[in-house]
C-alpha positions as CSV (number, residue, x, y, z in Angstrom):
1,M,-12.6,-15.2,-9.2
2,Q,-12.8,-15.4,-5.4
3,I,-10.2,-13.2,-3.8
4,L,-9.2,-12.9,-0.1
5,V,-7.9,-9.5,0.9
6,T,-5.8,-9.0,4.0
7,G,-5.9,-5.6,5.6
8,A,-9.2,-5.1,3.9
9,T,-10.4,-2.4,6.3
10,G,-7.2,-0.5,6.0
11,Y,-6.6,2.6,3.9
12,A,-5.5,0.8,0.7
13,G,-7.4,-2.3,1.6
14,R,-10.9,-0.7,1.4
15,R,-10.2,0.9,-2.0
16,V,-8.6,-2.2,-3.5
17,S,-11.3,-4.6,-2.1
18,T,-14.1,-2.3,-3.5
19,A,-12.4,-2.0,-6.9
20,L,-12.0,-5.8,-7.2
21,A,-15.7,-6.3,-6.3
22,R,-16.7,-3.7,-8.9
23,A,-14.6,-5.6,-11.4
24,G,-16.9,-8.6,-10.9
25,H,-14.8,-10.7,-8.4
26,T,-16.1,-12.3,-5.2
27,V,-14.1,-10.5,-2.6
28,L,-13.6,-11.7,1.0
29,G,-12.3,-8.8,3.2
30,L,-10.4,-10.1,6.2
31,T,-10.8,-8.1,9.4
32,R,-10.5,-8.8,13.1
33,D,-13.7,-6.9,13.8
34,P,-16.6,-7.0,11.3
35,A,-18.6,-4.5,13.4
36,T,-16.3,-1.5,12.6
37,P,-17.5,1.3,10.3
38,A,-14.8,0.4,7.8
39,A,-16.1,-3.2,7.7
40,R,-19.7,-2.0,7.2
41,D,-18.5,0.2,4.4
42,L,-17.0,-2.9,2.7
43,A,-20.3,-4.7,3.0
44,V,-22.1,-1.8,1.4
45,N,-19.7,-2.0,-1.5
46,E,-20.5,-5.7,-2.0
47,V,-17.4,-7.1,-0.3
48,T,-18.0,-10.2,1.9
49,V,-16.5,-9.3,5.3
50,V,-14.9,-12.4,7.0
51,Q,-13.5,-12.4,10.5
52,G,-9.9,-13.4,11.2
53,D,-6.6,-12.2,12.6
54,L,-3.7,-12.6,10.2
55,T,-1.3,-13.2,13.1
56,R,-3.4,-16.3,14.0
57,P,-3.7,-18.5,10.8
58,E,-6.2,-20.8,12.5
59,T,-8.7,-18.0,12.4
60,W,-8.6,-17.5,8.6
61,R,-7.1,-20.7,7.2
62,G,-10.5,-21.9,6.2
63,H,-11.1,-18.9,4.0
64,L,-8.5,-20.2,1.6
65,D,-10.9,-23.0,0.6
66,G,-12.4,-22.0,-2.7
67,T,-10.1,-18.9,-3.0
68,D,-8.3,-18.3,-6.2
69,A,-6.1,-15.3,-5.2
70,V,-4.9,-13.5,-2.0
71,V,-4.1,-9.8,-2.0
72,H,-1.8,-9.1,0.9
73,L,-2.1,-5.4,2.0
74,L,-1.3,-5.6,5.7
75,L,2.0,-4.6,7.3
76,D,2.0,-6.0,10.8
77,M,4.3,-3.5,12.6
78,S,4.5,-5.8,15.7
79,D,6.0,-8.7,13.7
80,P,6.3,-7.8,10.0
81,I,8.6,-10.6,9.0
82,G,6.9,-13.4,11.0
83,T,3.4,-12.5,9.9
84,D,4.3,-12.4,6.2
85,Q,6.2,-15.7,6.5
86,R,3.2,-17.3,8.1
87,L,1.0,-16.2,5.3
88,I,3.4,-17.6,2.7
89,S,3.7,-20.9,4.7
90,E,-0.1,-21.2,4.8
91,L,-0.4,-20.7,1.1
92,V,2.3,-23.4,0.5
93,A,0.4,-25.7,2.8
94,A,-2.9,-25.0,1.0
95,R,-1.1,-25.9,-2.3
96,E,-0.2,-29.2,-0.8
97,R,-3.7,-29.9,0.4
98,D,-5.4,-29.4,-2.9
99,A,-4.5,-28.7,-6.6
100,R,-6.1,-25.2,-6.7
101,L,-3.7,-22.6,-8.0
102,R,-3.8,-19.6,-5.7
103,H,-2.2,-16.4,-6.8
104,L,-0.7,-14.2,-4.1
105,V,-0.4,-10.5,-4.8
106,F,2.3,-9.4,-2.3
107,T,2.6,-5.7,-1.4
108,T,5.8,-4.1,-0.3
109,G,6.7,-0.5,-1.1
110,I,9.3,1.9,-2.5
111,S,10.7,2.8,0.9
112,S,12.1,-0.8,1.0
113,Y,14.8,0.3,-1.5
114,G,16.5,2.5,1.1
115,R,19.5,4.7,0.0
116,T,20.6,3.6,-3.5
117,G,22.1,6.8,-4.8
118,L,20.1,6.5,-8.0
119,A,18.1,9.3,-9.5
120,L,15.3,6.9,-10.7
121,M,14.6,3.4,-9.5
122,D,12.6,0.5,-11.1
123,E,11.8,-3.1,-10.5
124,N,15.4,-4.2,-11.3
125,T,17.0,-1.8,-8.8
126,P,18.6,-3.8,-5.9
127,G,17.5,-2.6,-2.5
128,N,19.9,-1.4,0.1
129,P,20.0,-4.2,2.8
130,D,20.7,-1.6,5.4
131,S,17.3,0.0,4.9
132,P,15.0,-0.3,8.0
133,L,12.5,-1.8,5.6
134,G,15.0,-3.9,3.6
135,F,13.6,-7.0,5.0
136,R,10.6,-6.6,2.6
137,F,12.9,-7.3,-0.4
138,A,14.2,-10.3,1.4
139,L,10.6,-11.5,1.9
140,E,10.0,-11.0,-1.9
141,K,12.9,-13.4,-2.5
142,E,11.6,-15.9,0.0
143,L,8.3,-15.9,-1.7
144,A,9.8,-16.4,-5.2
145,A,11.8,-19.4,-3.8
146,T,8.6,-21.2,-2.8
147,G,7.4,-21.5,-6.4
148,L,4.0,-20.0,-5.4
149,A,2.1,-18.2,-8.2
150,H,2.6,-14.6,-7.2
151,T,3.0,-11.0,-8.3
152,V,4.7,-8.3,-6.2
153,V,3.4,-4.7,-6.1
154,R,5.6,-1.9,-4.8
155,P,3.4,1.2,-4.4
156,G,4.7,4.8,-4.0
157,F,3.5,7.0,-1.2
158,M,-0.3,7.0,-1.2
159,Y,-2.7,9.9,-1.1
160,G,-6.4,10.6,-1.7
161,G,-9.7,9.5,-0.2
162,P,-9.7,9.1,3.6
163,A,-5.8,9.2,3.7
164,T,-6.0,7.4,7.1
165,T,-2.4,6.1,7.1
166,S,-1.1,8.4,4.4
167,M,1.7,10.9,5.0
168,T,-0.8,13.5,3.7
169,G,-3.3,12.6,6.4
170,Q,-0.6,13.0,9.0
171,W,0.2,16.4,7.6
172,F,-3.4,17.5,7.6
173,A,-3.8,16.4,11.2
174,A,-0.6,18.2,12.3
175,A,-1.7,21.4,10.5
176,E,-5.1,21.4,12.3
177,A,-3.2,20.9,15.6
178,G,-1.0,23.8,14.8
179,K,2.2,21.7,15.0
180,P,3.3,20.6,11.5
181,V,6.7,18.9,11.5
182,F,8.9,17.9,8.6
183,Y,11.3,15.1,9.3
184,G,14.7,14.7,7.8
185,D,16.3,15.8,4.5
186,T,14.4,18.9,3.2
187,T,15.4,18.2,-0.4
188,K,14.2,14.6,-0.7
189,R,11.7,13.7,-3.3
190,W,9.2,10.8,-3.2
191,S,7.1,9.2,-5.9
192,W,3.3,9.2,-5.1
193,I,0.2,7.4,-6.1
194,H,-3.5,8.1,-5.7
195,V,-5.1,5.2,-3.8
196,D,-7.7,4.7,-6.5
197,D,-5.0,4.5,-9.2
198,L,-3.2,1.9,-7.0
199,A,-6.5,-0.1,-6.7
200,D,-6.8,-0.1,-10.5
201,A,-3.3,-1.7,-10.8
202,Y,-4.5,-4.6,-8.6
203,V,-7.5,-5.0,-10.7
204,R,-5.3,-5.2,-13.8
205,V,-2.9,-7.7,-12.2
206,L,-5.8,-10.0,-11.3
207,A,-7.5,-9.7,-14.7
208,N,-5.0,-12.3,-15.9
209,P,-2.7,-13.3,-13.1
210,A,-1.1,-16.1,-15.0
211,A,0.3,-13.5,-17.4
212,V,2.1,-11.7,-14.6
213,D,3.2,-14.7,-12.5
214,G,6.6,-13.9,-10.9
215,E,6.5,-10.2,-12.0
216,I,7.2,-7.2,-9.9
217,F,5.5,-3.9,-10.5
218,V,6.3,-0.4,-9.2
219,I,3.1,1.6,-9.1
220,A,3.5,5.4,-8.9
221,D,2.8,8.6,-10.8
222,D,5.3,10.9,-12.4
223,Q,5.3,13.9,-10.0
224,R,8.7,14.9,-8.9
225,L,8.1,17.6,-6.3
226,S,10.1,17.6,-3.0
227,A,8.3,16.1,0.0
228,L,8.6,19.4,1.8
229,D,6.8,21.2,-1.1
230,L,4.0,18.7,-0.9
231,Q,3.7,19.1,2.9
232,R,3.6,22.9,2.4
233,A,0.7,22.4,0.0
234,A,-1.1,20.1,2.4
235,V,-0.8,22.3,5.5
236,R,-1.9,25.4,3.5
237,A,-5.0,23.4,2.3
238,A,-5.8,22.7,5.9
239,G,-5.7,26.4,6.7
240,Y,-2.3,26.5,8.5
241,T,-0.3,29.7,7.6
242,G,2.7,29.4,10.0
243,E,6.1,27.8,9.6
244,I,6.7,24.1,9.5
245,I,9.0,22.8,12.2
246,M,12.1,20.9,11.0
247,E,13.2,17.8,12.9
248,S,15.6,14.9,12.3
249,A,14.3,11.8,10.6
250,E,15.0,9.8,13.7
251,A,12.7,12.0,15.7
252,G,9.9,10.8,13.5
253,G,10.4,7.1,14.1
254,M,11.2,4.1,12.0
255,L,9.1,4.9,9.0
256,Q,10.4,8.4,8.7
257,T,13.9,7.2,9.0
258,A,13.3,4.5,6.3
259,A,12.1,7.2,3.9
260,D,14.7,9.8,4.5
261,Q,16.1,9.9,1.0
262,D,15.1,10.4,-2.6
263,E,12.6,7.7,-3.6
264,L,11.8,8.4,-7.2
265,V,10.6,5.4,-9.3
266,S,9.5,4.6,-12.9
267,S,6.3,2.7,-13.6
268,A,7.2,2.1,-17.2
269,K,6.9,-1.7,-16.8
270,A,3.3,-1.3,-15.4
271,H,2.4,0.9,-18.4
272,R,3.8,-1.7,-20.8
273,L,2.6,-5.0,-19.3
274,L,-0.6,-4.0,-17.5
275,G,-1.7,-1.1,-19.7
276,W,-1.9,0.9,-16.4
277,R,-1.6,4.7,-16.2
278,P,-2.6,7.0,-13.3
279,H,-5.6,9.1,-13.8
280,H,-4.6,11.5,-11.0
281,V,-1.5,13.6,-12.0
282,S,-0.4,15.0,-8.7
283,F,-1.5,15.7,-5.1
284,T,-0.7,19.3,-5.6
285,D,-3.3,19.6,-8.4
286,A,-6.1,19.6,-5.8
287,P,-4.8,19.7,-2.2
288,E,-8.0,21.4,-0.9
289,R,-10.1,18.6,-2.3
290,H,-7.9,15.9,-0.7
291,Y,-8.1,17.8,2.6
292,R,-11.9,17.9,2.4
293,A,-12.0,14.1,1.8
294,W,-9.7,13.5,4.7
295,K,-11.7,15.8,6.9
296,A,-15.0,14.1,6.0
297,A,-13.4,10.7,6.8
298,Q,-12.5,12.0,10.3
299,Q,-16.0,13.2,11.0
300,S,-17.6,9.9,9.9
301,A,-15.2,7.6,11.7
């Protein structure tokens, strides 16, 4: 299968692209700049790097020719709704140009739920429309209404590897700077997922996409520690022994505000339909190892 991956040089994108290539697929990794170290790393891992800017469909539209699936992993913070809508429109137009059935794996995330008041959420939990990221659930519905072949993946909070856009990476960096800050409710708990376990879920979805057409999968492990306890483990692994500063969620910006509540989810559906289970139990099992991986990524960037 030929698969186009958006956000291929990003944190999840690099691991997902590589995992798909190792599974035997021909993977096209979309990037604005093929000369970056991240793009070169993709090439080393047998991903074909292709140039294009997702916000400008004319730069990547041609890559849809011959493509069987698109994995969408990019969140365009400058225009998150418009960029996703353009991607969906391009796939609708491609369907009209030829008879090829292209399967879109559309990525959102568990912070899209917002405040639900539920102890445990799953694929059937309705999101709170007042969430700052609630528009992502609305985009899921727009996608379903087009009739495009698709699967939605909602990952938990990612960790592991380079952790470039992971909360854990931010915690490591703040610890090294001597200014770790925790934002918002100190009792909140989040569901997490190692980036390689997440990549395995995409491989399983695309092993037989027709079998999961129209399905939504929450992908997370079963750890239930508070976010503050995880941050404490992260900053200690980075060598920081002082106190963590407490700030309001709003002081941390939109993403911190969006995640300022319990976000615990069940991946029972992925276990049942995909045969997927995480190999990494918890970030706190090896925080020093995760810190060393993040540190090495900083030094090689």
